[in-house]
C-alpha positions in Angstrom: 10.6 -153.6 31.1 7.3 -152.1 32.3 7.3 -150.1 35.6 4.0 -149.3 37.3 3.2 -145.6 37.7 2.0 -144.4 41.1 -1.4 -143.0 40.2 -4.8 -143.8 38.8 -6.7 -141.8 36.3 -10.1 -142.2 37.8 -11.9 -143.5 40.8 -15.5 -143.9 39.7 -17.3 -147.0 40.8 -17.9 -149.7 38.2 -16.9 -153.4 37.8 -14.2 -153.4 35.2 -13.3 -152.0 31.8 -14.2 -153.8 28.6 -11.7 -152.0 26.5 -9.2 -149.1 26.6 -7.5 -147.4 23.7 -5.1 -144.5 23.4 -6.2 -141.5 21.4 -4.7 -138.2 20.2 -1.2 -139.4 20.0 -1.2 -140.8 23.5 -2.6 -137.7 25.2 -6.0 -139.3 25.9 -7.5 -142.7 26.7 -10.9 -143.9 25.5 -12.5 -146.4 27.8 -15.9 -148.1 28.2 -17.1 -150.0 31.3 -20.0 -152.0 32.7 -21.5 -148.8 34.1 -22.7 -148.0 30.5 -20.5 -145.0 30.3 -18.1 -144.0 27.5 -15.3 -141.9 28.9 -12.3 -139.9 27.6 -9.4 -139.6 30.1 -6.5 -137.2 29.8 -3.1 -138.6 30.5 -1.6 -135.1 30.9 -4.2 -133.5 33.2 -6.9 -135.3 35.1 -9.2 -132.2 35.0 -9.7 -132.7 31.3 -11.2 -136.2 31.8 -14.9 -136.4 31.1 -17.8 -138.7 30.2 -19.2 -138.5 26.7 -22.7 -137.2 26.6 -25.6 -139.5 25.7 -28.1 -136.7 25.1 -29.8 -135.4 28.3 -29.6 -138.6 30.3 -30.3 -136.9 33.6 -33.3 -135.0 32.3 -34.9 -138.0 30.7 -34.2 -140.1 33.9 -35.9 -137.5 36.1 -38.8 -137.2 33.7 -39.4 -141.0 33.6 -38.5 -141.4 37.3 -35.9 -144.1 36.6 -32.1 -144.4 37.3 -29.7 -142.9 34.8 -28.1 -146.3 34.1 -31.4 -147.5 32.8 -31.6 -144.7 30.2 -28.0 -145.1 29.0 -26.9 -147.3 26.2 -25.9 -150.9 27.0 -22.3 -151.6 27.9 -19.8 -151.2 25.1 -18.2 -154.5 23.9 -16.1 -153.1 21.1 -15.2 -149.7 19.5 -12.9 -148.2 17.0 -11.8 -144.6 16.3 -10.0 -142.5 13.7 -8.4 -139.1 14.3 -8.2 -138.0 10.6 -11.8 -136.9 10.4 -12.3 -135.6 13.9 -13.3 -132.1 12.9 -15.5 -133.2 10.0 -18.0 -135.8 11.4 -18.3 -138.6 13.9 -15.1 -140.5 14.3 -15.9 -143.2 16.8 -18.1 -146.3 16.4 -19.3 -148.4 19.3 -20.9 -151.9 19.5 -23.1 -152.6 22.5 -24.1 -155.7 24.4 -27.0 -157.5 22.8 -27.7 -154.5 20.5 -28.4 -154.9 16.8 -27.3 -151.3 16.1 -24.0 -149.5 16.3 -23.6 -145.9 17.5 -21.3 -143.2 16.3 -19.7 -140.5 18.5 -18.3 -137.0 17.8 -15.2 -136.7 20.0 -14.7 -133.0 19.0 -17.9 -132.2 20.9 -17.8 -135.1 23.4 -21.3 -136.2 22.4 -23.2 -139.1 20.9 -23.6 -138.7 17.1 -26.7 -138.2 15.1 -26.6 -141.5 13.1 -27.4 -145.0 14.2 -25.9 -147.7 12.0 -28.3 -150.6 11.5 -26.8 -153.6 9.6 -29.0 -156.2 7.9 -32.4 -154.8 9.1 -34.2 -157.9 7.5 -32.5 -160.2 10.0 -31.2 -158.1 12.9 -28.6 -159.7 15.2 -26.3 -158.1 17.8 -23.3 -156.2 16.4 -20.1 -157.9 17.6 -17.2 -156.2 15.8 -16.5 -152.8 14.2 -13.7 -151.0 12.4 -13.1 -147.6 10.8 -11.2 -147.3 7.5 -7.9 -145.5 7.4 -9.4 -142.6 5.5 -12.0 -142.1 8.3 -15.0 -142.2 5.8 -16.3 -145.7 6.4 -17.3 -148.0 9.2 -17.3 -151.8 8.9 -19.7 -153.7 11.1 -19.8 -157.5 11.8 -22.8 -159.2 13.5 -23.5 -162.3 15.4 -25.3 -163.7 12.4 -22.2 -163.6 10.2 -23.2 -160.4 8.3 -20.7 -157.7 7.4 -21.8 -154.3 6.1 -20.1 -151.1 5.2 -21.5 -147.6 6.2 -20.6 -144.1 5.4 -19.9 -142.2 8.6 -20.8 -138.7 7.2 -24.3 -139.7 6.2 -24.8 -142.9 8.2 -26.1 -144.7 5.0 -25.1 -148.3 4.1 -22.6 -148.7 1.3 -22.9 -152.4 0.6 -22.5 -155.8 2.3 -19.7 -158.4 2.0 -21.2 -161.7 0.9 -19.5 -165.0 0.4 -21.6 -166.8 -2.3 -20.3 -170.2 -1.0 -22.0 -169.8 2.3 -25.4 -171.4 2.7 -26.9 -168.3 4.4 -25.5 -165.9 1.8 -23.5 -163.8 4.3 -19.9 -163.2 5.1 -19.4 -166.0 7.6 -21.5 -169.0 8.7 -20.8 -168.1 12.4 -20.4 -165.0 14.5 -18.0 -162.3 13.3 -15.4 -161.8 16.0 -13.3 -159.2 14.2 -13.0 -156.9 11.2 -10.1 -154.7 10.1 -9.0 -152.5 7.1 -5.6 -151.9 5.6 -3.9 -148.5 5.3 -4.9 -148.0 1.6 -8.5 -149.1 1.6 -7.5 -152.0 -0.6 -8.2 -155.0 1.7 -10.7 -155.8 4.4 -10.0 -158.7 6.8 -12.7 -160.5 8.8 -12.7 -163.5 11.1 -15.4 -165.9 12.1 -15.8 -167.7 15.3 -15.4 -171.1 13.6 -11.8 -170.2 12.7 -12.1 -169.0 9.2 -10.1 -165.9 8.1 -11.2 -164.1 5.0 -9.7 -161.3 2.9 -12.0 -159.1 0.9 -11.6 -156.4 -1.8 -12.5 -153.3 0.1 -14.1 -151.4 -2.8 -15.7 -154.2 -4.8 -16.6 -156.3 -1.7 -15.5 -159.5 -3.3 -13.8 -162.4 -1.5 -10.2 -162.7 -2.5 -8.9 -165.5 -0.3 -9.6 -167.4 2.9 -7.9 -169.9 5.2 -8.7 -172.0 8.3 -7.0 -171.8 11.6 -8.2 -175.1 12.9 -9.6 -173.6 16.2 -12.2 -171.2 17.3 -11.1 -167.6 17.0 -12.0 -165.1 19.7 -10.1 -162.0 18.8 -8.1 -160.5 15.9 -5.8 -157.4 15.8 -4.4 -156.1 12.5 -1.3 -153.8 12.1 -1.8 -151.6 9.1 1.8 -150.8 8.4 3.5 -154.2 8.6 0.5 -156.1 7.2 0.4 -158.7 10.0 -2.8 -160.1 11.5 -2.7 -161.4 15.0 -5.3 -164.0 16.0 -6.3 -165.4 19.4 -7.8 -168.9 19.4 -9.3 -171.1 22.1 -6.2 -173.3 22.1 -4.4 -170.3 23.9 -2.0 -169.7 21.0 -1.3 -166.4 19.3 -0.8 -166.7 15.6 0.5 -164.1 13.2 -0.4 -164.2 9.5 0.9 -162.2 6.6 -2.3 -161.0 4.9 -0.5 -160.4 1.6 1.4 -163.6 1.4 -1.5 -165.6 3.0 0.7 -167.7 5.3 1.5 -168.2 9.0 4.6 -166.3 10.0 4.7 -166.6 13.8 3.1 -168.6 16.6 3.5 -167.7 20.3 2.6 -170.0 23.2 2.9 -169.3 26.9 -0.5 -168.3 28.3 -2.2 -170.9 30.5 -5.7 -169.3 30.6 -8.0 -167.4 28.4 -6.3 -164.6 26.5 -8.2 -161.3 27.2 -6.6 -158.8 25.0 -3.6 -158.1 22.8 -2.1 -155.1 20.9 0.8 -154.2 18.6 3.3 -151.5 19.2 3.3 -148.5 16.9 6.3 -149.8 14.9 4.9 -153.3 14.7 8.0 -154.9 16.4 6.3 -155.8 19.6 3.1 -157.7 20.4 1.6 -157.4 23.9 -0.9 -160.0 25.3 -2.8 -160.4 28.5 -4.5 -163.4 30.0 -6.8 -164.5 32.9 -3.8 -166.3 34.4 -2.6 -162.8 35.4 0.3 -162.6 33.0 1.3 -159.8 30.7 3.6 -161.0 28.0 5.6 -159.0 25.5 6.6 -160.8 22.3 9.2 -159.6 19.8 7.8 -160.2 16.3 11.2 -160.0 14.6 13.1 -162.3 17.0 10.0 -164.6 17.3 10.3 -165.0 21.0 9.1 -163.6 24.3 11.2 -160.8 25.6 9.4 -159.9 28.9 6.7 -161.2 31.1 4.9 -159.8 34.2 2.7 -161.6 36.6 0.0 -159.4 38.1 -2.0 -160.3 41.1 -5.2 -159.1 39.4 -5.8 -160.4 35.8 -5.8 -157.8 33.0 -9.0 -157.4 31.0 -7.8 -154.8 28.5 -4.6 -153.1 27.5 -3.3 -150.5 25.0 0.2 -149.2 24.2 0.6 -145.5 23.5 1.8 -144.5 20.0 5.0 -143.3 21.5 5.5 -146.7 23.1 6.3 -145.0 26.5 3.1 -145.8 28.4 1.0 -148.9 28.7 -2.6 -148.6 29.9 -4.3 -151.6 31.5 -7.6 -152.4 33.1 -8.1 -155.2 35.6 -10.9 -157.4 37.0 -13.0 -155.6 39.6 -10.6 -152.7 39.7 -11.7 -149.1 39.5 -9.4 -147.2 37.2 -6.9 -147.3 34.4 -3.3 -148.4 35.5 -0.4 -146.8 33.6 2.9 -148.6 33.2 6.2 -146.9 32.0 8.3 -148.5 29.4 11.8 -148.5 30.9 13.6 -149.1 27.6 12.4 -145.7 26.3 14.2 -143.9 29.1 17.5 -145.9 29.2 20.5 -146.1 27.0 20.1 -149.8 26.3 20.7 -150.7 22.6 20.0 -154.4 22.6 17.1 -156.6 23.7 19.2 -159.0 25.7 20.5 -156.2 27.9 17.1 -155.4 29.4 15.1 -158.6 29.3 15.7 -162.3 28.8 12.1 -163.3 28.6 12.8 -166.5 30.6 11.6 -165.3 34.0 8.3 -163.9 35.0 8.4 -160.9 37.4 5.6 -160.8 39.9 4.0 -157.4 40.5 1.3 -156.3 42.9 -1.0 -153.5 42.0 -1.0 -150.4 44.3 -4.0 -149.9 46.5 -5.5 -146.7 47.8 -4.7 -146.2 51.5 -6.0 -143.9 54.1 -2.5 -143.0 55.2 0.0 -141.5 52.9 2.9 -143.3 54.4 1.5 -146.8 53.8 0.6 -145.9 50.3 4.1 -144.8 49.5 5.5 -148.0 51.0 3.2 -150.1 48.8 4.1 -148.2 45.7 7.8 -148.6 46.5 7.3 -152.3 46.8 5.6 -152.4 43.4 8.4 -150.6 41.7 11.0 -152.7 43.4 9.2 -155.9 42.6 9.0 -155.0 38.9 12.8 -155.1 38.7 14.4 -158.5 38.9 17.3 -158.9 41.3 19.7 -160.2 38.6 18.8 -157.5 36.1 21.9 -156.2 34.3 23.2 -152.8 35.2 22.2 -150.2 32.7 24.8 -147.5 32.2 23.7 -143.9 32.9 25.7 -142.4 30.1 26.4 -143.4 26.5 29.7 -142.9 24.6 30.1 -139.5 23.0 29.1 -139.5 19.3 32.0 -138.0 17.3 31.7 -134.3 16.3 28.6 -133.8 18.4 28.0 -132.2 21.8 26.3 -133.6 24.8 24.0 -131.5 26.9 23.8 -131.6 30.7 20.0 -132.1 30.8 19.8 -129.7 33.6 16.7 -127.4 33.9 17.0 -124.5 31.6 16.4 -122.0 34.5 19.5 -123.3 36.3 22.2 -122.4 33.7 20.3 -119.3 32.5 20.3 -118.0 36.1 24.1 -118.1 36.0 24.1 -115.7 33.0 21.5 -113.4 34.5 22.7 -113.6 38.1 23.4 -109.9 38.4 20.0 -108.9 37.1 18.4 -111.4 39.6 20.3 -109.9 42.5 19.3 -106.3 41.5 15.7 -107.4 41.2 15.7 -109.1 44.5 17.6 -106.4 46.3 15.4 -104.7 49.0 14.5 -101.1 48.6 16.1 -100.1 51.9 18.9 -102.3 53.2 18.4 -103.4 56.8 20.0 -101.2 59.3 22.3 -102.8 61.8 21.8 -101.6 65.3 24.9 -100.0 67.0 26.5 -102.4 69.5 28.9 -101.3 72.2 31.9 -103.6 72.8 31.5 -106.0 75.7 34.5 -104.5 77.6 34.4 -100.7 77.5 38.0 -99.3 77.5 37.9 -96.1 79.6 39.9 -93.9 82.0 38.7 -92.3 85.2 37.8 -88.7 85.2 36.6 -86.2 87.7 33.5 -85.4 85.7 32.4 -89.0 85.7 32.3 -89.2 81.9 33.6 -92.3 80.2 36.6 -91.6 78.0 37.6 -94.2 75.4 41.2 -94.9 74.8 42.1 -93.3 71.4 44.3 -95.0 68.8 43.2 -98.6 69.5 41.5 -100.8 66.9 38.3 -102.5 67.6 38.0 -106.2 67.9 36.1 -106.5 64.5 38.9 -104.6 62.7 41.6 -106.8 64.2 39.7 -109.9 63.3 39.1 -108.7 59.8 42.8 -108.2 59.1 43.7 -111.5 60.8 41.2 -113.3 58.6 42.6 -111.7 55.5 46.1 -113.1 56.3 44.9 -116.6 57.3 42.1 -117.1 54.9 44.2 -118.9 52.3 45.8 -121.0 55.0 42.5 -122.4 56.2 41.0 -125.7 55.1 40.0 -125.7 51.4 36.3 -125.9 50.6 34.8 -128.9 48.9 34.9 -127.0 45.6 38.6 -126.5 45.7 39.3 -130.0 47.1 37.4 -131.7 44.2 39.0 -129.4 41.7 42.5 -130.2 42.9 42.0 -133.9 43.2 40.3 -134.0 39.7 43.2 -132.1 38.2 45.7 -134.6 39.7 43.8 -137.6 38.4 42.8 -136.0 35.1 39.2 -137.2 35.8 36.7 -134.4 36.3 33.6 -136.5 36.6 33.1 -136.0 40.4 33.8 -132.2 40.1 31.3 -131.9 37.2 28.6 -133.6 39.2 29.4 -131.4 42.2 29.0 -128.1 40.4 25.9 -129.3 38.5 24.3 -129.8 41.9 25.1 -126.3 43.2 22.6 -123.5 43.0 23.5 -120.5 40.8 24.2 -118.3 43.8 26.4 -120.9 45.5 28.4 -121.5 42.3 28.9 -117.8 42.0 30.2 -117.5 45.5 32.7 -120.4 45.0 34.1 -118.6 41.9 34.3 -115.3 43.7 36.2 -116.9 46.5 39.1 -117.4 44.1 39.5 -113.6 43.5 42.8 -111.9 44.3 42.3 -110.1 47.6 45.5 -108.2 48.1 47.5 -107.3 45.0 50.3 -106.0 47.2 50.9 -109.3 48.8 54.5 -110.3 49.2 53.9 -113.7 47.7 54.3 -113.2 43.9 54.5 -115.4 40.8 52.6 -118.3 39.6 52.5 -120.2 42.9 49.9 -118.0 44.6 47.0 -120.2 45.7 44.4 -118.1 43.9 46.3 -118.3 40.6 46.9 -122.0 40.9 43.1 -122.6 41.5 42.3 -120.3 38.5 44.7 -122.2 36.3 43.3 -125.6 37.4 39.8 -124.3 36.7 40.8 -123.2 33.2 42.4 -126.7 32.6 39.0 -128.1 33.6 37.2 -125.9 31.0 39.7 -127.0 28.3 39.2 -130.7 29.1 35.4 -130.5 29.1 35.2 -128.5 25.9 37.5 -131.0 24.2 35.2 -133.8 25.3 32.1 -131.8 24.3 30.3 -132.7 27.5 27.7 -130.6 29.4 27.9 -128.0 26.6 25.2 -125.5 27.5 26.0 -125.6 31.2 29.7 -125.2 30.6 29.1 -122.1 28.4 27.2 -120.4 31.3 29.9 -121.3 33.8 32.7 -120.0 31.5 30.9 -116.8 31.0 30.5 -116.2 34.7 34.1 -117.2 35.3 35.5 -114.8 32.8 33.3 -112.0 34.1 34.8 -112.5 37.6 38.4 -113.3 36.8 38.9 -111.6 33.4 41.0 -108.8 34.8 43.2 -111.3 36.7 43.8 -113.4 33.6 44.7 -110.2 31.7 47.4 -109.3 34.2 49.2 -112.7 34.2 50.9 -114.1 31.1 50.7 -117.8 32.0 46.9 -117.4 32.4 46.7 -115.6 29.1 48.2 -118.7 27.4 45.5 -120.9 28.9 42.9 -118.4 27.8 44.2 -118.5 24.2 44.0 -122.4 24.2 40.5 -122.2 25.7 39.5 -119.8 22.9 40.9 -122.0 20.2 39.0 -125.1 21.5 35.8 -123.1 21.9 36.0 -121.8 18.3 36.8 -125.2 17.0 33.9 -126.9 18.8 31.4 -124.2 18.0 32.3 -124.1 14.3 31.6 -127.8 13.9 28.2 -127.4 15.7 27.4 -124.3 13.7 28.3 -126.0 10.5 25.8 -128.8 11.2 23.1 -126.2 12.1 23.6 -124.5 8.8 23.4 -127.8 6.9 20.1 -128.6 8.6 18.8 -125.1 7.8 19.8 -125.5 4.2 18.0 -128.8 3.9 14.9 -127.6 5.6 14.9 -124.4 3.4 15.3 -126.5 0.3 12.4 -128.9 1.2 10.2 -126.0 2.2 10.6 -124.2 -1.1 10.5 -127.3 -3.3 7.2 -128.4 -4.8 7.0 -132.2 -4.3 
């Protein structure tokens, strides 16, 4: 399902990433590594990637005569972000290794924020978990001492702690807090302790509502705000999904054989992706309650994140410099069922690409990676889907290709040289002459040149010569009533080549003795009009076909007007064109009416 892309986003030197997360609707990736840097990468353009500023690190390092790494904050172990308040105040919170404070960042300015969040100053312990509320106003911090406190991101002030009165230490958990999460309406706050206790709190009142025990030590939790499912990772290598509202276990996934490093939900909540130190990347279907795909990577994955559009997966690996991007093949295929693209029973082995000094070897390695990611017995995915009734299908060609057919005359005039090249005068190889007393060469009058004779001979024999590939495919498709090969051929032609093929069908000599409907040019024009009628009836390649028909009528319009049997074809083509366009235009008008109604209504 996932195919490895052929590029890396960065090549800076550091050990491995702690965590990666997509941001800005999948256009950027936030990452933090052991080099104490917090970075923002652009998926679209690498020049936009940058490291977030930590307030004059270089200047302070030179002043103190130490390395920049010693001035920077300690490595990030967890962070969370919210886009809704990006333009108002800091919208990222980070937890750092062995640090009792959490730091905020302003992504709009790519800089460290002005506030430092210090939970439980009376008994400071390292901050281990953080989360930002759906509204973007609050940050929830969990510490190694079991303390959970809420902060206001705008002012940086504390807004109360979550305390379980049944605990002996009067805190949220009697062990380290491994994860915190908030729901989409600021109604519930979920927290998990290392000892395996999951607690649900009232977000506003900070009161404990419910709790349950997993029975094993919890190392990580991930909460999906829209389906209300909480995924937990325990030391028994099992992934459990809990319904926070119903307070019950709904799914349990087993399959990893080593420590689970990371997991994430898809945007729609239907998939759960998990990685492990055994080198496997597994994709679970939450609805079907089974594994649908698995990939074995030669380097274990330490962090992963799926883009909101579900088209790209970002992964970080042990001792690898860079973020690896994987393409979701199901987003670019016409597959409609899960069983058609993955069975989940076999694990596909994939090797990561490596940077090579020679371009040839690098391309070979990348080809091996892509081929290895596709199982040999994978079912064939059709390239086309059945036509939806009353709709048209576009050709998906570049817009410039079919627009050039419409504006081909303008393009030729624009590209025409100011002065046409002058052909040098050439004398014939054999000079026909007669002897004279003066010694001057006299050409024999009344004889045609070789070029003129060849031109007339070609005019007579042109139609008897071997047909071009264009005419051959047109004739064979007309006989078999299957125009697929002909359509693919003309879609691959350049605008100028297609224009030349259409002009080759023009009537050269109107005074030719061969009259009637059996002239080769008229037969080809008739077959081409039959092709247009067939394709319009099927509503395939709609925009490309409109450009070709316009060019065809511009070239052969006068010929069609002079022959009655071609006029009948033209009337039929016009009727089908009007019928198809009226249906499409009716749908356009319906959509415009609905959009206009919703725009003017006050909801």
